[in-house]
N, CA, C and O atoms as CSV, one atom per row, in Angstrom:
chain,resi,resn,atom,element,x,y,z
A,1,MET,N,N,0.848,-1.176,0.000
A,1,MET,CA,C,0.000,0.000,0.000
A,1,MET,C,C,0.895,1.242,0.000
A,1,MET,O,O,1.831,1.339,0.794
A,2,PRO,N,N,0.604,2.179,-0.887
A,2,PRO,CA,C,1.422,3.403,-0.948
A,2,PRO,C,C,1.319,4.212,0.347
A,2,PRO,O,O,0.328,4.119,1.073
A,3,PRO,N,N,2.357,5.006,0.625
A,3,PRO,CA,C,2.361,5.787,1.866
A,3,PRO,C,C,1.215,6.786,1.968
A,3,PRO,O,O,0.724,7.043,3.067
A,4,TRP,N,N,0.782,7.349,0.858
A,4,TRP,CA,C,-0.296,8.338,0.925
A,4,TRP,C,C,-1.608,7.685,1.317
A,4,TRP,O,O,-2.439,8.321,1.966
A,5,GLN,N,N,-1.815,6.424,0.936
A,5,GLN,CA,C,-3.033,5.732,1.352
A,5,GLN,C,C,-2.993,5.399,2.842
A,5,GLN,O,O,-4.020,5.461,3.518
A,6,LEU,N,N,-1.821,5.048,3.354
A,6,LEU,CA,C,-1.686,4.780,4.784
A,6,LEU,C,C,-1.971,6.028,5.608
A,6,LEU,O,O,-2.621,5.959,6.651
A,7,GLN,N,N,-1.478,7.174,5.130
A,7,GLN,CA,C,-1.712,8.420,5.852
A,7,GLN,C,C,-3.188,8.800,5.824
A,7,GLN,O,O,-3.724,9.265,6.830
A,8,ARG,N,N,-3.848,8.609,4.692
A,8,ARG,CA,C,-5.280,8.911,4.613
A,8,ARG,C,C,-6.096,7.989,5.502
A,8,ARG,O,O,-7.051,8.425,6.143
A,9,ARG,N,N,-5.723,6.718,5.542
A,9,ARG,CA,C,-6.446,5.767,6.391
A,9,ARG,C,C,-6.255,6.106,7.867
A,9,ARG,O,O,-7.205,6.056,8.649
A,10,ARG,N,N,-5.019,6.452,8.247
A,10,ARG,CA,C,-4.744,6.816,9.645
A,10,ARG,C,C,-5.527,8.067,10.047
A,10,ARG,O,O,-6.056,8.139,11.156
A,11,ALA,N,N,-5.601,9.042,9.154
A,11,ALA,CA,C,-6.369,10.255,9.444
A,11,ALA,C,C,-7.856,9.945,9.556
A,11,ALA,O,O,-8.537,10.491,10.424
A,12,ALA,N,N,-8.365,9.079,8.692
A,12,ALA,CA,C,-9.780,8.723,8.744
A,12,ALA,C,C,-10.116,7.985,10.044
A,12,ALA,O,O,-11.163,8.228,10.644
A,13,VAL,N,N,-9.236,7.094,10.473
A,13,VAL,CA,C,-9.467,6.371,11.728
A,13,VAL,C,C,-9.449,7.334,12.910
A,13,VAL,O,O,-10.293,7.242,13.802
A,14,ALA,N,N,-8.493,8.253,12.917
A,14,ALA,CA,C,-8.389,9.202,14.028
A,14,ALA,C,C,-9.621,10.098,14.094
A,14,ALA,O,O,-10.171,10.314,15.175
A,15,VAL,N,N,-10.054,10.615,12.967
A,15,VAL,CA,C,-11.229,11.489,12.947
A,15,VAL,C,C,-12.482,10.702,13.314
A,15,VAL,O,O,-13.326,11.187,14.068
A,16,GLY,N,N,-12.600,9.507,12.787
A,16,GLY,CA,C,-13.762,8.679,13.097
A,16,GLY,C,C,-13.868,8.347,14.575
A,16,GLY,O,O,-14.949,8.447,15.155
A,17,LEU,N,N,-12.764,7.955,15.189
A,17,LEU,CA,C,-12.785,7.640,16.622
A,17,LEU,C,C,-13.101,8.870,17.472
A,17,LEU,O,O,-13.858,8.789,18.439
A,18,GLY,N,N,-12.519,9.999,17.105
A,18,GLY,CA,C,-12.776,11.227,17.855
A,18,GLY,C,C,-14.231,11.653,17.770
A,18,GLY,O,O,-14.844,11.981,18.786
A,19,LEU,N,N,-14.786,11.651,16.568
A,19,LEU,CA,C,-16.179,12.057,16.406
A,19,LEU,C,C,-17.141,11.053,17.034
A,19,LEU,O,O,-18.147,11.443,17.625
A,20,LEU,N,N,-16.839,9.776,16.909
A,20,LEU,CA,C,-17.700,8.754,17.503
A,20,LEU,C,C,-17.734,8.873,19.029
A,20,LEU,O,O,-18.795,8.780,19.646
A,21,SER,N,N,-16.568,9.078,19.620
A,21,SER,CA,C,-16.547,9.221,21.080
A,21,SER,C,C,-17.256,10.497,21.526
A,21,SER,O,O,-17.861,10.523,22.598
A,22,TRP,N,N,-17.191,11.540,20.728
A,22,TRP,CA,C,-17.865,12.788,21.069
A,22,TRP,C,C,-19.384,12.654,20.931
A,22,TRP,O,O,-20.134,13.150,21.771
A,23,LEU,N,N,-19.834,11.978,19.859
A,23,LEU,CA,C,-21.271,11.816,19.646
A,23,LEU,C,C,-21.906,10.845,20.641
A,23,LEU,O,O,-23.064,11.016,21.022
A,24,LEU,N,N,-21.158,9.837,21.056
A,24,LEU,CA,C,-21.684,8.853,21.995
A,24,LEU,C,C,-21.450,9.247,23.451
A,24,LEU,O,O,-21.753,8.463,24.351
A,25,ARG,N,N,-20.933,10.408,23.695
A,25,ARG,CA,C,-20.587,10.857,25.043
A,25,ARG,C,C,-21.745,10.796,26.038
A,25,ARG,O,O,-21.499,10.463,27.197
A,26,PRO,N,N,-22.997,11.098,25.659
A,26,PRO,CA,C,-24.076,11.086,26.651
A,26,PRO,C,C,-24.490,9.685,27.130
A,26,PRO,O,O,-25.198,9.581,28.131
A,27,TRP,N,N,-24.080,8.625,26.463
A,27,TRP,CA,C,-24.547,7.281,26.807
A,27,TRP,C,C,-23.495,6.482,27.558
A,27,TRP,O,O,-22.300,6.599,27.287
A,28,PRO,N,N,-23.959,5.655,28.521
A,28,PRO,CA,C,-23.020,4.752,29.200
A,28,PRO,C,C,-22.491,3.737,28.193
A,28,PRO,O,O,-23.257,3.357,27.308
A,29,PRO,N,N,-21.311,3.291,28.248
A,29,PRO,CA,C,-20.239,3.549,29.198
A,29,PRO,C,C,-19.369,4.753,28.824
A,29,PRO,O,O,-18.358,5.007,29.480
A,30,MET,N,N,-19.749,5.496,27.779
A,30,MET,CA,C,-18.952,6.660,27.379
A,30,MET,C,C,-19.003,7.758,28.436
A,30,MET,O,O,-18.082,8.571,28.524
A,31,VAL,N,N,-20.054,7.795,29.229
A,31,VAL,CA,C,-20.171,8.796,30.301
A,31,VAL,C,C,-19.053,8.602,31.321
A,31,VAL,O,O,-18.595,9.557,31.948
A,32,TRP,N,N,-18.630,7.369,31.475
A,32,TRP,CA,C,-17.613,7.060,32.481
A,32,TRP,C,C,-16.198,7.426,32.035
A,32,TRP,O,O,-15.276,7.438,32.850
A,33,LEU,N,N,-16.020,7.727,30.741
A,33,LEU,CA,C,-14.695,8.137,30.269
A,33,LEU,C,C,-14.400,9.552,30.756
A,33,LEU,O,O,-15.282,10.412,30.746
A,34,PRO,N,N,-13.179,9.790,31.174
A,34,PRO,CA,C,-12.831,11.173,31.541
A,34,PRO,C,C,-12.842,12.084,30.304
A,34,PRO,O,O,-12.646,11.629,29.177
A,35,GLY,N,N,-13.070,13.347,30.541
A,35,GLY,CA,C,-13.125,14.304,29.437
A,35,GLY,C,C,-11.825,14.413,28.668
A,35,GLY,O,O,-11.836,14.706,27.472
A,36,TRP,N,N,-10.694,14.179,29.342
A,36,TRP,CA,C,-9.419,14.307,28.647
A,36,TRP,C,C,-9.241,13.187,27.624
A,36,TRP,O,O,-8.500,13.363,26.656
A,37,VAL,N,N,-9.896,12.044,27.808
A,37,VAL,CA,C,-9.809,10.961,26.819
A,37,VAL,C,C,-10.543,11.371,25.545
A,37,VAL,O,O,-10.018,11.215,24.442
A,38,VAL,N,N,-11.753,11.893,25.701
A,38,VAL,CA,C,-12.519,12.347,24.545
A,38,VAL,C,C,-11.810,13.516,23.870
A,38,VAL,O,O,-11.710,13.555,22.643
A,39,GLY,N,N,-11.322,14.461,24.655
A,39,GLY,CA,C,-10.581,15.583,24.093
A,39,GLY,C,C,-9.315,15.139,23.382
A,39,GLY,O,O,-8.957,15.685,22.339
A,40,GLY,N,N,-8.643,14.154,23.945
A,40,GLY,CA,C,-7.433,13.623,23.304
A,40,GLY,C,C,-7.723,12.972,21.969
A,40,GLY,O,O,-6.962,13.136,21.015
A,41,LEU,N,N,-8.823,12.230,21.894
A,41,LEU,CA,C,-9.195,11.614,20.619
A,41,LEU,C,C,-9.542,12.672,19.577
A,41,LEU,O,O,-9.150,12.555,18.417
A,42,LEU,N,N,-10.274,13.701,19.987
A,42,LEU,CA,C,-10.600,14.782,19.055
A,42,LEU,C,C,-9.349,15.547,18.621
A,42,LEU,O,O,-9.219,15.925,17.457
A,43,LEU,N,N,-8.434,15.771,19.560
A,43,LEU,CA,C,-7.186,16.451,19.227
A,43,LEU,C,C,-6.348,15.613,18.269
A,43,LEU,O,O,-5.755,16.143,17.329
A,44,TRP,N,N,-6.300,14.306,18.508
A,44,TRP,CA,C,-5.561,13.405,17.622
A,44,TRP,C,C,-6.126,13.480,16.203
A,44,TRP,O,O,-5.365,13.553,15.238
A,45,GLY,N,N,-7.450,13.463,16.069
A,45,GLY,CA,C,-8.069,13.569,14.754
A,45,GLY,C,C,-7.757,14.890,14.069
A,45,GLY,O,O,-7.489,14.925,12.868
A,46,ALA,N,N,-7.791,15.977,14.834
A,46,ALA,CA,C,-7.491,17.293,14.259
A,46,ALA,C,C,-6.041,17.377,13.810
A,46,ALA,O,O,-5.750,17.948,12.758
A,47,ILE,N,N,-5.135,16.818,14.591
A,47,ILE,CA,C,-3.715,16.838,14.216
A,47,ILE,C,C,-3.475,15.999,12.967
A,47,ILE,O,O,-2.716,16.401,12.085
A,48,GLU,N,N,-4.116,14.840,12.889
A,48,GLU,CA,C,-3.953,13.994,11.699
A,48,GLU,C,C,-4.468,14.703,10.450
A,48,GLU,O,O,-3.833,14.639,9.397
A,49,LEU,N,N,-5.607,15.376,10.557
A,49,LEU,CA,C,-6.118,16.118,9.402
A,49,LEU,C,C,-5.199,17.267,9.031
A,49,LEU,O,O,-4.962,17.523,7.850
A,50,TRP,N,N,-4.681,17.959,10.033
A,50,TRP,CA,C,-3.762,19.059,9.755
A,50,TRP,C,C,-2.505,18.546,9.054
A,50,TRP,O,O,-2.040,19.157,8.091
A,51,LEU,N,N,-1.954,17.434,9.527
A,51,LEU,CA,C,-0.761,16.872,8.891
A,51,LEU,C,C,-1.052,16.410,7.473
A,51,LEU,O,O,-0.211,16.558,6.586
A,52,LEU,N,N,-2.230,15.857,7.253
A,52,LEU,CA,C,-2.596,15.410,5.910
A,52,LEU,C,C,-2.716,16.598,4.965
A,52,LEU,O,O,-2.298,16.516,3.811
A,53,ALA,N,N,-3.281,17.695,5.442
A,53,ALA,CA,C,-3.438,18.880,4.595
A,53,ALA,C,C,-2.121,19.636,4.423
A,53,ALA,O,O,-1.845,20.171,3.349
A,54,TRP,N,N,-1.307,19.679,5.481
A,54,TRP,CA,C,-0.080,20.472,5.425
A,54,TRP,C,C,1.036,19.766,4.665
A,54,TRP,O,O,1.739,20.393,3.873
A,55,ARG,N,N,1.201,18.484,4.897
A,55,ARG,CA,C,2.282,17.761,4.247
A,55,ARG,C,C,1.790,16.384,3.808
A,55,ARG,O,O,2.102,15.383,4.453
A,56,PRO,N,N,1.018,16.321,2.709
A,56,PRO,CA,C,0.504,15.031,2.250
A,56,PRO,C,C,1.620,14.165,1.671
A,56,PRO,O,O,2.585,14.675,1.102
A,57,GLN,N,N,1.479,12.888,1.820
A,57,GLN,CA,C,2.437,11.949,1.232
A,57,GLN,C,C,2.173,11.903,-0.276
A,57,GLN,O,O,1.030,11.773,-0.713
A,58,ARG,N,N,3.220,12.010,-1.042
A,58,ARG,CA,C,3.111,11.985,-2.500
A,58,ARG,C,C,3.579,10.646,-3.038
A,58,ARG,O,O,4.200,9.855,-2.327
A,59,TRP,N,N,3.278,10.410,-4.278
A,59,TRP,CA,C,3.774,9.194,-4.940
A,59,TRP,C,C,5.280,9.252,-5.012
A,59,TRP,O,O,5.853,10.327,-5.185
A,60,ARG,N,N,5.918,8.128,-4.883
A,60,ARG,CA,C,7.392,8.090,-4.957
A,60,ARG,C,C,7.830,7.333,-6.171
A,60,ARG,O,O,9.029,7.189,-6.410
């Protein structure tokens, strides 16, 4: 798999996990997660998207 596809997949997973944890926050067992875990997942997704936009992997 080319490096650019790996980077896109990693960014999609990070954004998906962050948004899913944020949307499911009102329901148990997500209520029991500390806020820094949800914030960390959202931050991870934002950083992955920023890295994908700022320095995308190109074909080699």
